[in-house]
C-alpha positions, 0 to 999 in steps of 0.5 A, a space after each residue: 534265374 533267381 538270386 538270393 544274397 545272404 549278408 554277414 551273421 545271418 542264417 536263411 532257410 530257402 526251400 526250392 519249390 519250382 524248377 529253375 536256375 538259383 544262385 545263392 551268394 554268401 557275401 558277408 562273414 558268418 552267413 549261413 544258408 540251408 537250401 532244400 528242395 523235393 520234387 515228384 515227377 510224374 507222366 512225361 514232365 521234365 524238372 531241371 534245377 540248378 543251384 549255385 552256392 557262391 561263398 564270397 566271404 570267409 566263415 560261411 556255411 551252406 548246406 544244400 539237399 536236393 531230392 527227386 522221384 522219377 515215375 512214368 517217363 518223367 525226367 529229373 535233372 539236378 545240377 549243383 555247383 559250389 564256388 568258394 572265392 580265394 580269401 574265403 577260408 574257414 568256409 564249409 559247403 555240402 551239397 546232396 542230390 538224390 533221385 529215386 527212379 520209380 519206372 524203367 522209362 524214367 530218367 535222371 541226371 544229378 551233376 554236382 561241381 565244385 570250384 574251390 579257389 582257397 585253402 582251409 575249407 570243408 567242401 564235399 558233394 554226394 549224388 545218387 540215382 537209384 531204385 527202391 531196393 527189392 528187399 525194402 519192398 519185400 520186408 514192407 510186404 512180408 508185414 501185410 503191406 501191398 506193394 504199392 503201399 510199400 512203394 508209397 511209403 518209401 517215396 514218402 520217407 525219401 521226400 521228407 527233409 
């Protein structure tokens, strides 16, 4: 488990590159964090990422975006949790977990969780697991792009944050 503490009036950008458990604590008023992570999982590999964003002070901001692609027999698991302590009003926290499956054998879980213990906050989460819509692939193929190239283009765009 890796813990990162964000002090008062500090903005930090965190790029997650490895699976694992991460705890980000916003401990001073004005603390801000942007967390991003992308994974392209192939073969029979498994990726599990857990991110806990803990607002321990008022007037804090967190924006977390996790994207994963599951190919072959791969497994992608995202768990995101936002905790806003009592007396931490005027805090904003947003969590997005998105997984794109490219195989019928690939699996995914996207589990968002909110624990809000005060009022006067803005907090939301979004989670989706989907496949590339056939219409998108058809459109690109109708422009002379092979199916594999079309799939690669969509995945590349999906993984750019």
